[in-house]
C-alpha positions in Angstrom: -1.3 4.3 28.8 1.6 6.4 27.7 2.0 7.9 23.8 5.7 9.0 24.3 9.1 8.2 26.3 10.8 10.9 27.4 14.2 11.2 29.6 16.1 14.2 31.6 19.4 16.2 29.8 22.3 17.1 31.6 20.7 20.3 32.0 17.6 18.5 33.8 15.1 18.8 30.8 13.0 16.4 29.9 13.3 15.4 26.0 11.6 13.1 23.8 13.3 9.6 23.0 10.5 7.9 21.3 7.3 6.6 21.1 6.0 4.7 24.1 5.6 1.0 23.4 2.2 0.8 24.4 1.5 2.4 21.4 3.3 -0.6 19.8 1.0 -2.6 21.4 -2.0 -0.9 21.3 -1.5 -1.5 16.5 -0.9 -4.9 17.5 -4.6 -4.9 19.0 -6.3 -3.1 17.2 -5.2 -4.5 14.3 -6.3 -8.1 15.3 -9.4 -6.4 16.7 -9.9 -5.3 12.8 -9.0 -8.4 11.2 -11.4 -10.7 13.8 -14.0 -8.3 13.3 -13.4 -8.0 9.2 -13.7 -11.8 8.8 -17.0 -12.0 11.6 -18.5 -8.9 9.5 -18.2 -11.2 6.4 -19.3 -14.3 7.5 -22.5 -12.7 9.6 -23.0 -10.4 6.4 -26.5 -11.1 4.6 -26.0 -12.6 1.0 -26.4 -10.5 -1.5 -27.9 -10.4 -4.9 -26.0 -12.3 -7.1 -24.0 -10.2 -9.8 -25.5 -10.2 -13.3 -23.9 -11.9 -15.5 -21.1 -10.9 -18.0 -22.5 -9.6 -21.1 -20.7 -11.6 -24.0 -20.8 -8.6 -26.3 -18.4 -6.6 -24.0 -16.4 -9.3 -24.3 -15.7 -8.7 -27.9 -12.2 -8.0 -28.5 -11.4 -8.3 -25.4 -8.3 -10.4 -24.9 -7.8 -13.5 -22.3 -5.3 -11.8 -20.1 -4.8 -8.2 -19.4 -1.5 -7.1 -18.0 -2.1 -5.2 -14.7 1.1 -5.3 -13.0 4.3 -4.3 -15.3 7.4 -6.3 -14.4 8.9 -2.9 -13.2 6.2 -2.1 -10.9 6.0 -5.6 -9.4 9.8 -5.7 -8.5 8.9 -2.7 -6.8 6.3 -4.1 -4.9 7.9 -6.8 -3.4 11.4 -5.1 -3.0 9.2 -2.5 -1.0 7.3 -5.1 0.7 10.5 -6.6 2.1 12.5 -3.8 3.2 9.3 -2.4 5.2 8.8 -6.1 6.8 12.7 -5.6 7.7 12.2 -2.3 8.7 9.1 -3.3 11.4 11.3 -6.2 12.4 14.4 -4.2 13.2 12.6 -1.5 15.0 10.3 -3.2 17.3 12.1 -7.1 17.9 14.7 -5.4 20.1 11.9 -4.4 22.2 11.8 -7.9 23.3 14.9 -8.6 24.7 16.5 -9.9 20.7 19.9 -8.2 20.9 21.6 -8.3 17.0 23.0 -5.4 15.3 19.3 -4.2 14.3 20.5 -0.4 13.5 23.0 -1.5 10.7 20.6 -3.6 9.3 17.4 -0.8 9.8 19.7 1.8 8.3 20.2 -0.2 5.4 16.9 -1.4 4.6 15.6 2.2 4.7 18.2 3.1 1.8 16.8 0.7 -0.1 13.2 1.6 0.9 14.1 5.5 -0.2 15.8 3.7 -3.3 12.9 1.6 -4.6 10.3 4.6 -3.6 12.6 7.2 -6.1 12.5 4.4 -8.7 8.9 4.2 -8.2 8.1 8.0 -8.3 10.3 8.1 -11.9 8.4 5.2 -13.2 4.9 6.5 -12.1 5.9 9.6 -13.6 7.8 8.5 -16.9 6.1 5.6 -18.1 2.8 5.9 -16.2 -0.8 7.7 -15.3 0.7 9.1 -12.4 -2.3 11.5 -11.4 -4.6 8.3 -11.9 -4.0 6.6 -8.2 -4.8 10.3 -7.0 -8.1 10.8 -7.8 -10.8 11.3 -5.2 -13.6 9.6 -6.2 -16.1 10.9 -3.6 -19.2 9.5 -5.1 -18.0 6.5 -5.7 -16.5 6.5 -2.2 -20.1 6.9 -1.1 -21.7 4.2 -3.1 -19.1 1.9 -1.5 -20.0 3.3 2.1 -23.8 2.9 1.8 -23.4 -0.8 0.4 -20.7 -1.6 3.8 -23.5 -0.4 5.7 -26.1 -2.0 4.1 -26.0 -5.2 2.0 -29.5 -3.9 0.5 -27.4 -1.0 -1.4 -27.0 -1.3 -4.4 -23.8 -2.3 -5.5 -21.1 0.2 -6.2 -20.4 1.3 -9.6 -17.4 -1.1 -11.2 -13.7 0.9 -11.0 -11.3 1.2 -13.6 -7.9 -0.3 -13.0 -7.5 1.3 -9.3 -10.7 1.1 -7.2 -11.6 3.1 -4.7 -10.8 1.5 -1.3 -7.0 0.8 -3.2 -6.6 4.6 -4.0 -7.5 5.7 -0.4 -5.1 3.1 1.0 -2.1 4.4 -1.2 -2.4 7.9 0.1 -2.6 6.8 3.5 0.7 4.9 2.8 2.5 7.6 0.8 1.7 9.9 3.8 3.1 7.1 6.6 5.9 5.8 4.5 7.2 9.7 3.7 6.8 10.7 7.1 9.0 7.6 8.0 11.3 8.3 5.6 12.3 11.8 5.8 12.8 11.5 10.0 14.7 8.3 9.2 17.3 10.3 6.8 17.7 13.0 9.7 18.4 10.2 12.1 20.7 8.6 9.8 23.1 11.8 10.6 23.3 10.4 14.4 25.6 7.5 13.2 28.0 6.9 10.9 27.4 5.2 7.3 29.1 5.9 4.0 26.6 8.4 2.7 27.6 10.9 6.0 29.4 11.5 8.6 27.7 11.5 12.0 26.3 14.6 13.5 24.1 14.3 16.5 24.6 18.2 16.9 22.4 19.0 13.9 19.5 19.9 15.9 18.8 20.4 19.2 17.2 18.3 21.5 13.4 19.0 21.6 13.9 18.8 17.8 15.2 15.5 18.1 12.4 14.6 20.3 9.8 15.5 17.7 11.7 13.6 14.8 11.9 10.4 16.7 8.2 10.4 17.7 7.4 11.3 14.5 9.2 8.5 13.3 8.0 5.8 15.7 4.3 7.5 14.9 5.2 6.6 11.6 6.0 2.6 12.1 3.2 2.2 15.1 1.0 3.1 11.6 2.7 0.5 9.6 2.3 -2.0 11.5 -1.8 -1.7 11.6 -1.3 -1.0 7.6 0.7 -3.7 6.5 -1.5 -6.4 8.7 -4.3 -4.9 7.3 -2.9 -5.4 3.8 -1.1 -8.7 4.0 -5.1 -9.8 5.4 -6.5 -8.6 2.7 -4.4 -9.6 0.1 -4.6 -13.7 1.2 -9.0 -13.6 1.5 -10.6 -15.8 -0.6 -12.0 -13.3 -3.0 -9.2 -10.7 -3.2 -6.4 -13.5 -4.2 -7.0 -12.7 -7.8 -5.8 -9.1 -7.2 -2.7 -10.4 -5.2 -2.0 -13.0 -8.0 -1.6 -10.0 -10.6 1.1 -8.6 -8.5 2.5 -12.0 -9.0 2.5 -12.9 -12.5 1.2 -9.2 -13.9 -2.3 -10.1 -15.2 -5.4 -10.6 -14.5 -7.7 -12.8 -16.6 -11.3 -11.4 -18.8 -13.4 -13.2 -16.6 -12.0 -11.1 -13.1 -11.6 -8.1 -15.3 -14.9 -8.0 -16.5 -17.3 -8.7 -13.3 -15.3 -5.7 -11.2 -13.9 -3.4 -13.9 -15.4 -1.2 -16.3 -14.0 -1.4 -19.6 -14.9 2.2 -20.5 -12.6 3.2 -17.0 -10.0 1.2 -17.6 -9.6 0.9 -21.8 -7.5 -2.2 -22.7 -5.4 -1.1 -26.1 -6.1 -3.9 -27.5 -9.9 -4.1 -27.4 -10.1 -0.4 -29.1 -7.5 -1.9 -32.0 -10.2 -4.8 -32.5 -13.1 -2.8 -32.5 -11.5 -0.2 -34.8 -10.3 -2.7 -37.3 -13.4 -5.0 -36.9 -11.1 -8.0 -36.3 -12.9 -9.5 -33.3 -11.4 -10.4 -30.3 -7.8 -10.9 -29.5 -6.3 -13.9 -28.2 -2.7 -12.7 -27.3 -1.5 -14.0 -23.8 1.1 -11.2 -23.5 -1.2 -8.1 -24.0 -0.2 -5.0 -22.2 -2.7 -2.2 -21.3 -2.2 1.5 -23.0 0.1 3.6 -21.6 -1.1 5.8 -19.1 -3.1 2.6 -17.5 0.3 0.6 -16.1 
C-alpha cells in the first residue's frame, strides 16, 4: 500500500502531490471493521448489573427538562456537520470518476466551515465554559478503560455535562479539523477566489507537497471519525444524546442516570434548594453560564 502520490516536476524532481487513494480505502475499511466489531462486542458482552434506581431525593428541585445545547450551539453543530460531509464528498467522490465542479463546491464549503468554527470559538469563550471541555480527567479515563476491558469492573463515575469519551473525541476532531483548515486555506491560494488572487508560487514544490499530504491525511482521518460519530449517534443507548442536539434538552431521568448533579449543576435546582421552594417544572429551563 502506498501512502502518498508523487510526480516529476520540470526539473525531473519527484514532488508530492497528495496522499495515496489506498489510504482512503484503508480508512473506509478501518471504519467498517471498527463499527461492525463494536456492534458485535456490545452484543456479546456479558450482562452488567442493573444500575441503582435514581434517588428521588436527589431529583428534588431538578426540572423535567434541562437544557444541554443552546440554539447557537445546535446551529453550529449541524452547520459544521453539513459542511464536513460536503467536503468529504467533494474530496473523494471524484476519485470514482464522477465529474462535477467539485473544486468550487469544496472551497465554498471550506469557507463555511471556517466561519462556523470561528463563531463557535467566540461563542464558547464568551458564553460557555471554554475550558470545561479540555479537562483531561485521567482517573475518569482509567475507570472507563477498566470497565471496557471487563464488564465486572465497577461502573465509571458519572460525568459532568461532557463525558470523558466526548471530550477525547472533541480533542481529536479539533486537531484534525485545524490541520485540514490551515492547509486548506493555503491551498486556496492556488485558485481564483473572491478573497485572494491566485498565486501558485507562494511556496516551492516540496512545501506544496507537504501541504497536500497533510490536507489529505486530515481528510482520510475525518472519514473514520465522522463514520464513528454517526454510528454512535444512532445507537439505541445513545439516541437520547442525539435528540438533545436536535431539541436542545435532556429529560430529568437521563440527566440523573448519566450525569453527576454535583459536576453539572442546574441553576434552577440550586435556586430551588436555596429558596426552599421544592421542585421546578419549567419546561424552558437552561443550565447556568459556563455549562452551556
